C-alpha positions in Angstrom: -1.8 -15.8 4.1 -0.4 -14.3 1.2 1.6 -17.4 -1.0 5.0 -16.4 -1.3 7.9 -18.9 -2.1 10.9 -18.7 0.0 12.7 -16.1 -2.8 9.9 -13.6 -2.7 9.6 -12.9 1.2 10.6 -9.5 2.1 11.0 -9.1 5.8 12.8 -5.8 6.5 10.3 -3.7 8.1 11.8 -0.6 6.9 11.2 -1.5 3.4 7.7 -2.7 4.2 6.6 0.4 5.9 8.8 2.4 3.4 6.7 0.8 0.4 3.2 1.7 2.6 3.8 4.9 3.0 4.9 5.5 -0.8 1.2 3.7 -2.0 -0.9 4.4 0.7 -4.2 3.9 -1.5 -4.9 0.1 -0.2 -7.4 -2.1 -0.8 -9.0 -2.9 2.8 -11.0 -6.2 4.1 -12.8 -7.5 6.2 -13.6 -11.2 5.8 -16.4 -12.5 8.9 -18.0 -14.5 6.5 -18.9 -16.0 3.1 -18.9 -12.6 1.7 -16.1 -10.5 2.6 -16.4 -6.5 2.4 -13.9 -4.7 0.5 -13.3 -0.7 0.1 -10.3 1.2 -1.1 -8.9 4.1 1.3 -6.6 6.6 1.4 -4.3 4.7 4.4 -1.8 7.4 6.3 1.1 6.1 8.7 2.4 7.1 11.3 5.6 8.2 12.1 7.1 5.3 14.0 5.1 2.9 11.8 2.9 1.3 14.4 -0.6 3.0 13.7 -2.8 3.1 10.0 -5.3 6.2 10.3 -8.3 6.5 7.7 -11.7 7.2 7.2 -14.7 5.9 5.1 -18.3 6.8 4.0 -20.5 6.5 6.8 -22.8 4.6 4.0 -20.4 2.5 3.3 -21.3 -0.2 5.5 -18.0 -2.0 5.9 -17.1 -0.3 9.4 -20.1 -2.0 11.1 -17.9 -4.6 10.9 -15.4 -3.5 13.0 -14.5 -5.7 16.1 -11.6 -5.1 18.3 -10.8 -8.9 18.3 -10.7 -9.2 14.9 -7.6 -8.6 12.5 -8.7 -6.2 9.4 -6.4 -6.6 5.9 -5.1 -3.8 3.9 -3.0 -4.3 0.6 -0.7 -1.9 -0.3 0.4 -2.3 -3.9 3.3 -1.2 -5.1 4.8 -1.0 -8.6 3.9 -3.7 -11.1 4.6 -4.8 -14.5 4.9 -7.8 -17.3 8.1 -9.2 -17.8 9.0 -10.8 -21.3 11.1 -14.2 -21.5 13.4 -12.4 -24.5 14.7 -10.2 -21.8 16.7 -13.1 -20.3 20.1 -13.7 -21.5 20.3 -17.2 -20.7 18.9 -19.7 -23.5 16.7 -21.6 -21.7 12.9 -22.4 -21.9 11.2 -19.9 -20.3 7.7 -18.3 -19.9 5.9 -15.0 -19.4 5.7 -13.6 -16.3 4.8 -10.1 -13.5 7.4 -8.4 -11.6 6.0 -6.6 -8.0 6.0 -5.5 -5.0 3.0 -6.0 -2.2 2.6 -5.8 1.8 -0.5 -7.3 3.5 -1.3 -5.0 6.8 -3.6 -6.4 9.2 -4.5 -4.6 12.4 -7.2 -4.3 15.0 -9.7 -0.9 14.1 -10.6 1.5 16.8 -13.5 3.8 15.6 -12.5 7.5 16.4 -15.6 9.6 17.9 -13.7 12.2 19.5 -14.5 15.9 17.1 -11.2 17.5 17.0 -9.2 14.4 16.5 -11.1 13.7 13.2 -10.1 17.0 12.3 -6.6 16.6 12.7 -6.6 13.3 11.0 -8.2 15.0 8.3 -6.0 17.9 8.1 -2.9 15.6 8.3 -3.8 13.9 5.3 -4.9 16.5 3.0 -1.1 18.1 4.7 0.6 15.0 3.6 -1.1 14.9 0.0 -0.7 18.5 -0.7 2.8 18.8 0.5 4.5 18.3 -3.0 2.1 21.3 -5.2 2.9 24.7 -5.5 -0.2 26.4 -3.6 -1.1 23.4 -1.6 -5.0 23.5 -0.2 -5.6 23.7 2.7 -8.9 23.3 4.8 -10.2 26.5 5.4 -14.0 25.4 5.1 -17.5 27.2 6.1 -17.5 25.8 9.7 -21.3 24.4 9.0 -19.9 22.6 5.4 -17.3 21.1 7.0 -19.1 19.8 10.0 -21.6 18.3 7.2 -18.7 16.9 5.7 -16.8 15.0 8.9 -20.5 14.4 9.8 -20.7 12.0 6.5 -17.5 10.0 7.4 -16.1 7.3 10.1 -12.7 7.8 11.2 -10.8 5.0 12.3 -7.2 4.0 13.7 -6.1 0.3 13.2 -2.8 -0.8 15.1 -0.4 -2.8 13.3 -0.4 -6.3 14.5 1.8 -8.1 11.6 2.8 -7.4 8.3 3.9 -9.5 5.3 5.5 -8.4 2.1 5.9 -10.2 -0.9 8.9 -8.5 -3.6 8.8 -10.9 -7.2 11.6 -8.9 -8.2 13.3 -11.7 -10.4 15.1 -13.0 -7.3 15.0 -16.0 -8.9 17.0 -16.1 -12.0 20.6 -15.5 -12.9 22.4 -12.3 -11.9 23.2 -12.1 -15.3 19.4 -12.1 -16.6 18.0 -9.5 -13.6 21.3 -7.0 -15.1 19.3 -7.0 -18.9 15.7 -7.3 -17.1 16.2 -4.2 -15.7 18.0 -2.3 -18.4 15.2 -3.6 -21.1 12.6 -2.4 -17.8 14.0 1.4 -17.8 13.7 1.7 -22.0 10.3 0.7 -22.1 9.8 4.2 -20.9 7.5 2.6 -18.5 6.6 4.7 -15.5 5.7 2.0 -13.3 8.7 -0.7 -15.5 11.3 1.9 -14.1 9.8 1.6 -11.0 9.9 -2.2 -10.9 14.0 -2.0 -12.4 14.5 0.8 -9.1 13.1 -1.8 -6.7 15.5 -4.8 -8.9 18.3 -2.4 -8.4 17.8 -2.3 -4.8 17.4 -5.9 -4.2 21.0 -6.3 -5.9 23.1 -3.7 -4.4 22.2 -5.3 -0.9 
């Protein structure tokens, strides 16, 4: 469970799915005892927002922990940045904080054994991340090489059972403070800061 004060709860499913799609490299946790297994994976969300498609190295022990009656936890991190008290307009005692957006996705894994289905999953992942390139790379590989590469991974699909979002974006501050923070973030010239400012602006325009 993620600690989320009421101010910062994000329950809009489309907002959660958008963050997952735009920040698709996730922290994956399988906790069955005192020593949780953790790894990091690219996770492709299906169009309907019902499944995540992933793979890990076959040498990674985490997939041995998968079970049909036990959820995995994926953590998707959105933009984040430091917030200075000097950016507030209210002249009250304040301390620094951190603004961020994060989505926790829970789901049940199913290992994919079918070779054609695995190849399709990998092709979809490659196409997604190559799409913005002027000359996208294609999976036109020698058959023996591709077979060896596929044998070295475990592909799996995760049926999403629940999601929780925490968007900590100064919602607990007065409107004037939020506007001032947005301006200050944009003036930093930092990419993460600009993305946090954009999220804050979206919330203020709801």
